[in-house]
C-alpha positions as CSV (number, residue, x, y, z in Angstrom):
1,X,185.6,103.2,114.5
2,X,187.9,103.3,117.5
3,X,187.6,100.3,119.8
4,X,187.5,100.5,123.6
5,X,190.9,98.9,123.8
6,X,192.4,101.5,121.5
7,X,190.7,104.3,123.6
8,X,192.2,102.7,126.7
9,X,195.7,102.7,125.1
10,X,195.3,106.4,124.1
11,X,194.3,107.4,127.6
12,X,197.2,105.5,129.1
13,X,199.6,107.1,126.7
14,X,198.4,110.7,126.7
15,X,196.7,111.1,130.0
16,X,193.9,113.3,131.2
17,X,194.2,115.7,128.3
18,X,192.9,113.0,126.0
19,X,189.5,113.4,127.7
20,X,189.4,117.2,127.3
21,X,190.6,117.1,123.7
22,X,188.3,114.3,122.5
23,X,185.2,115.7,124.2
24,X,186.0,119.1,122.9
25,X,186.4,117.9,119.3
26,X,183.2,116.0,119.5
27,X,181.4,119.1,120.9
28,X,182.8,121.1,118.0
29,X,180.9,118.8,115.6
30,X,183.5,116.2,114.8
31,X,182.1,112.7,115.1
32,X,184.5,111.4,117.7
33,X,183.7,109.1,120.7
34,X,184.0,111.8,123.4
35,X,181.6,110.1,125.7
36,X,183.3,106.7,125.3
37,X,186.6,108.4,126.2
38,X,185.0,109.8,129.4
39,X,183.6,106.4,130.3
40,X,186.9,104.6,129.8
41,X,188.9,107.3,131.5
42,X,186.5,107.0,134.5
43,X,186.8,103.3,134.6
44,X,190.6,103.7,134.4
45,X,190.5,106.0,137.4
46,X,188.4,103.5,139.4
47,X,190.7,100.6,138.7
48,X,194.0,102.4,138.9
49,X,193.5,104.7,141.9
50,X,193.0,107.7,139.7
51,X,191.4,111.0,140.4
52,X,187.8,111.1,139.1
53,X,187.5,114.7,139.8
54,X,190.2,115.5,137.3
55,X,188.5,113.3,134.7
56,X,185.2,115.1,135.2
57,X,186.9,118.5,135.2
58,X,188.7,117.7,131.9
59,X,185.4,116.5,130.3
60,X,183.5,119.6,131.5
61,X,186.3,121.9,130.1
62,X,186.4,120.1,126.8
63,X,182.6,120.2,126.5
64,X,182.4,123.9,127.3
65,X,185.3,125.1,125.1
66,X,184.3,122.8,122.2
67,X,180.6,123.9,122.3
68,X,181.6,127.6,122.4
69,X,183.8,127.2,119.3
70,X,180.9,125.4,117.6
71,X,178.5,128.3,118.6
72,X,181.0,130.9,117.2
73,X,181.3,129.0,113.9
74,X,177.6,128.7,113.6
75,X,177.1,132.4,114.3
76,X,180.0,133.7,112.2
77,X,179.7,131.4,109.2
78,X,176.6,129.3,109.5
79,X,174.0,132.1,109.5
80,X,175.5,134.0,106.5
81,X,175.5,130.7,104.5
82,X,172.0,130.0,105.6
83,X,170.8,133.4,104.6
84,X,172.6,133.3,101.2
85,X,171.8,129.8,100.1
86,X,168.8,128.7,102.2
87,X,166.1,130.0,99.8
88,X,167.5,127.6,97.1
89,X,166.6,124.6,99.3
90,X,163.4,125.8,100.8
91,X,164.7,127.5,103.8
92,X,162.9,130.8,103.4
93,X,163.2,134.0,105.5
94,X,160.1,133.0,107.4
95,X,161.6,129.6,108.4
96,X,164.9,131.2,109.4
97,X,162.9,133.5,111.6
98,X,161.0,130.5,113.0
99,X,164.3,128.9,114.0
100,X,165.5,132.1,115.7
101,X,162.1,132.5,117.4
102,X,162.2,128.9,118.7
103,X,165.7,129.4,120.0
104,X,164.7,132.6,121.7
105,X,162.0,130.7,123.6
106,X,163.7,127.3,124.1
107,X,167.3,127.6,123.1
108,X,168.6,127.2,126.6
109,X,166.7,124.1,127.1
110,X,167.8,122.7,123.7
111,X,171.5,123.4,124.5
112,X,171.2,121.9,128.0
113,X,169.3,118.7,127.1
114,X,171.3,118.3,123.8
115,X,174.4,117.5,125.9
116,X,172.8,114.1,126.9
117,X,172.0,112.9,123.5
118,X,174.6,111.6,121.0
119,X,173.1,113.3,117.9
120,X,172.3,116.6,119.5
121,X,175.7,116.7,121.4
122,X,177.6,117.9,118.3
123,X,174.7,119.9,116.7
124,X,173.1,122.0,119.5
125,X,176.0,124.5,119.8
126,X,176.2,125.0,116.0
127,X,172.4,125.5,115.7
128,X,172.4,127.9,118.7
129,X,175.0,130.0,116.9
130,X,173.2,129.9,113.5
131,X,169.9,130.9,115.2
132,X,171.6,133.6,117.2
133,X,170.8,132.5,120.7
134,X,172.3,135.3,123.0
135,X,175.8,134.2,124.0
136,X,175.2,134.6,127.8
137,X,172.1,132.3,127.7
138,X,174.1,129.8,125.6
139,X,177.1,129.9,127.9
140,X,175.0,129.3,131.1
141,X,173.0,126.4,129.5
142,X,176.1,124.9,128.0
143,X,178.2,125.1,131.2
144,X,175.4,123.6,133.3
145,X,174.7,120.8,130.8
146,X,178.5,120.1,130.3
147,X,179.2,119.9,134.0
148,X,176.2,117.8,134.9
149,X,176.7,115.4,131.9
150,X,180.4,114.9,132.7
151,X,179.6,114.4,136.4
152,X,176.7,112.0,135.8
153,X,178.5,109.9,133.2
154,X,181.9,110.0,134.9
155,X,180.6,109.1,138.4
156,X,178.4,106.3,136.9
157,X,181.4,104.8,135.1
158,X,183.7,105.3,138.2
159,X,181.1,103.6,140.5
160,X,180.4,100.7,138.2
161,X,184.0,100.2,137.2
162,X,184.8,97.9,134.3
163,X,181.2,96.6,134.1
164,X,180.3,99.9,132.4
165,X,181.6,98.6,129.2
166,X,178.8,96.2,129.0
167,X,176.2,98.9,129.6
168,X,177.7,101.6,127.2
169,X,176.4,99.9,124.1
170,X,172.8,99.5,125.1
171,X,172.7,102.9,126.8
172,X,174.1,104.6,123.6
173,X,171.6,102.9,121.5
174,X,168.8,104.0,123.7
175,X,170.1,107.5,123.7
176,X,170.2,107.6,119.9
177,X,166.7,106.1,119.8
178,X,165.3,108.8,122.1
179,X,167.1,111.5,120.1
180,X,165.6,110.3,116.8
181,X,162.1,109.9,118.3
182,X,162.3,113.4,119.7
183,X,163.5,114.9,116.4
184,X,160.6,113.2,114.6
185,X,158.1,114.4,117.1
186,X,159.4,118.0,116.9
187,X,159.4,117.7,113.0
188,X,155.7,116.6,113.0
189,X,154.7,119.3,115.4
190,X,156.5,122.0,113.4
191,X,154.9,120.9,110.1
192,X,151.5,121.0,111.6
193,X,151.8,124.3,113.2
194,X,154.3,126.0,110.9
195,X,152.1,128.8,109.8
196,X,151.0,129.6,113.3
197,X,154.5,129.6,114.6
198,X,155.8,131.7,111.7
199,X,153.2,134.3,112.5
200,X,154.4,134.4,116.1
201,X,158.0,134.5,114.9
202,X,157.1,137.5,112.6
203,X,155.5,139.3,115.5
204,X,158.5,138.7,117.7
205,X,161.0,139.5,115.0
206,X,159.4,142.1,112.7
207,X,161.1,143.4,109.5
208,X,163.7,141.9,107.3
209,X,166.5,139.6,108.6
210,X,170.0,141.1,108.7
211,X,171.8,140.1,105.5
212,X,168.9,138.6,103.7
213,X,169.1,139.4,99.9
214,X,166.0,141.4,98.9
215,X,165.7,139.3,95.7
216,X,165.7,136.1,97.7
217,X,163.2,137.6,100.1
218,X,160.6,138.3,97.4
219,X,161.3,134.9,95.9
220,X,160.8,133.2,99.3
221,X,157.5,135.1,99.9
């Protein structure tokens, strides 16, 4: 784990691009402390007469580019892998359709809200790609979420200055707890209403899924 002191040194050494790169890699799905870099860079800007607008712009750019790469990876490679191997681990054609159906209805909201939660931050784009959320909708939700997240976190850190370091730990823990609680609630709801939702998904997405092996389809049914 990289310490705040090490992050501060990295930012001092490599400058504003550190923010874009670290946030982008985290958004791509690599477990790096992108938000911590944004916070420390904002504190640094507040205490060294830096430009907070550049920090926010770098974080926004990193978030948008990283998420779009993650989306493309999910769409290009994640979906075929899910179709090919999903039935062996209980992910049937009906459940894949259910995921696509839910992303059709709520995908934009998932991508937008996911930017604010540590766990979802590096999963939402990948899941959006796997579940074939239309790219224009993904891009809009992703851009709005990325800019709002970078602005809110960056301005909060810039305003509070060095004291933000004391708040980051509890705030991060609360964010993780909320994300876990939300995931559990969604899982329980889906399990209780799976058959009903799958019927709705089949109505919305009739016919076989593209690329789904016929043998696996009959096995899944």
